C-alpha positions in Angstrom: 0.2 -0.4 -0.1 1.6 4.0 -1.3 2.1 5.6 2.5 -0.5 8.2 2.3 0.8 11.0 4.4 0.2 14.0 3.0 4.1 14.6 2.4 4.4 11.3 0.0 2.2 12.4 -2.9 2.5 10.0 -6.4 3.2 10.9 -9.6 -0.4 12.0 -9.5 -0.2 13.1 -6.8 -3.1 12.1 -4.8 -2.4 9.3 -2.2 -3.0 5.9 -4.1 -4.1 2.6 -1.7 -4.3 -0.8 -2.5 -7.8 -2.1 -3.6 -7.7 -5.0 -1.4 -6.0 -3.9 1.4 -8.9 -1.4 1.6 -12.0 -3.7 1.0 -10.5 -5.3 3.5 -11.0 -2.7 6.0 -14.4 -1.7 4.3 -15.4 -5.0 4.9 -14.7 -5.3 8.1 -16.7 -2.0 9.1 -19.6 -3.2 7.5 -19.3 -7.3 9.6 -18.7 -4.9 12.8 -22.2 -2.5 11.6 -23.9 -6.6 10.8 -22.8 -7.9 13.7 -24.4 -4.7 16.1 -27.9 -5.0 14.7 -27.8 -9.0 15.3 -27.2 -8.5 18.6 -29.8 -5.8 18.9 -32.6 -7.9 16.8 -31.9 -10.7 19.5 -31.0 -9.2 22.3 -34.1 -7.0 22.3 -36.0 -10.2 20.7 -34.7 -12.1 23.5 -35.7 -9.4 25.8 -39.0 -9.2 24.9 -39.7 -13.3 25.5 -38.6 -12.6 29.1 -40.8 -10.0 29.9 -43.5 -11.5 27.9 -42.9 -14.4 30.1 -42.5 -12.9 33.5 -46.1 -11.0 32.5 -47.8 -14.2 32.0 -46.6 -15.7 35.5 -48.3 -13.2 36.8 -51.9 -14.7 34.5 -50.8 -18.0 37.0 -50.5 -16.1 40.2 -52.2 -15.5 44.0 -53.3 -11.7 42.9 -56.5 -10.0 43.6 -57.5 -10.1 39.1 -57.9 -6.4 38.8 -54.2 -5.9 39.4 -53.6 -9.1 37.1 -55.0 -7.5 34.2 -53.0 -3.4 35.3 -50.2 -5.9 35.8 -50.5 -7.2 32.1 -51.8 -4.2 30.1 -48.8 -2.4 31.7 -46.3 -4.2 31.2 -47.6 -4.5 27.7 -48.0 -1.6 26.8 -44.1 -1.1 27.4 -43.3 -4.4 25.7 -44.7 -2.2 22.7 -42.9 0.5 23.1 -39.8 -0.5 23.8 -40.3 -2.9 20.6 -41.0 0.5 18.4 -37.8 2.0 20.2 -35.9 -0.6 19.1 -37.1 -0.8 15.6 -36.8 2.7 15.3 -33.1 2.3 16.6 -32.5 -0.2 13.8 -33.9 1.3 10.8 -33.1 5.0 11.5 -29.6 4.4 12.3 -28.4 1.0 12.3 -29.3 -0.3 9.6 -28.8 2.8 7.5 -25.2 2.3 9.0 -25.1 -0.6 7.4 -26.4 -0.2 4.0 -23.2 3.1 3.5 -20.9 0.4 4.8 -22.5 -2.2 1.8 -22.6 0.5 -0.6 -18.2 1.6 0.1 -17.9 -2.3 -0.7 -19.7 -2.1 -3.6 -18.4 0.5 -5.3 -14.9 -0.7 -4.5 -16.4 -3.6 -6.3 -17.5 -2.2 -9.5 -14.0 -0.5 -9.3 -12.3 -3.5 -9.6 -12.1 -4.7 -12.6 -8.7 -3.8 -14.0 -7.3 -1.7 -11.3 -5.3 -2.7 -8.3 -5.2 1.0 -6.5 -7.9 2.9 -4.6 -7.2 6.8 -5.8 -9.2 8.3 -2.2 -11.3 6.0 0.4 -15.4 6.8 0.8 -16.5 4.6 3.5 -17.5 7.5 5.3 -19.4 9.5 3.3 -21.2 7.0 1.5 -22.1 6.4 5.2 -23.4 9.8 5.1 -25.0 9.5 1.8 -27.2 6.4 2.9 -28.1 7.7 5.7 -28.7 11.6 5.3 -30.9 10.0 1.8 -33.4 7.5 3.9 -33.1 4.7 0.9 -32.7 1.5 2.3 -33.7 -1.3 -0.5 -34.9 -4.6 0.5 -36.2 -3.5 4.1 -39.6 -5.4 3.7 -37.5 -8.6 5.9 -36.9 -6.5 8.3 -39.6 -4.2 8.8 -42.0 -7.7 8.7 -39.9 -8.8 11.9 -40.1 -6.2 13.5 -44.4 -6.0 12.7 -44.3 -9.3 13.0 -43.6 -9.5 17.1 -45.0 -5.5 18.0 -48.0 -7.5 16.3 -47.8 -10.1 19.2 -47.3 -7.2 21.8 -50.7 -4.8 20.9 -52.5 -7.2 20.8 -51.7 -8.7 24.3 -51.9 -4.8 25.4 -55.1 -5.5 23.5 -56.5 -8.8 25.3 -55.2 -7.6 28.4 -56.6 -4.1 28.4 -60.2 -5.8 27.5 -60.3 -7.8 30.5 -59.4 -4.5 33.0 -61.5 -2.7 32.0 -64.8 -5.0 30.2 -64.3 -7.9 32.1 -67.1 -8.5 34.8 -65.4 -9.9 38.3 -67.5 -13.0 39.0 -67.8 -13.7 43.0 -66.3 -16.2 44.4 -67.3 -19.6 44.1 -67.6 -22.6 46.0 -64.7 -24.1 44.2 -62.7 -21.3 45.0 -60.1 -22.0 47.6 -57.9 -18.7 47.4 -60.8 -16.6 48.1 -62.5 -18.4 50.6 -61.2 -18.4 54.5 -59.2 -21.2 55.5 -60.9 -23.0 57.9 -59.1 -24.5 60.7 -60.7 -27.5 62.3 
């Protein structure tokens, strides 16, 4: 790789970079963004699953029915908000960073036919262009990932809210031992 420092210019008075070395560096950046996105999605999905499981355990707990539905309604509302925030962070920021890195890689690869060197580095420029443009292609599957989970969370929130507001509380039955006083012998 040619020395790209300001004091050392090439014949064309421009810095020249080895194309493969530059491609490897760009690839590392793109893989870093890809790893961040995978971790964000999988850890967020795991967190939602853990909290949803904890919320459903509350259904089986021995607490008053009204409190049970209040806790479930609040939990699913917060989970829905959390999921939407992760969705926005992913598609609005991280995914654009990855798309910009990939655009820079594609430029290097397209220009690589018959050439061994590159006269400019433009990874950050491509990332910035992609982030500012907001244009990321093939978003359907990414959006569906978030829509499916969000729909489930909103559905659980709606079910909990419905039960909190509209389901009448029946008087305890003779078979409901949780609400009967304990008998002593």
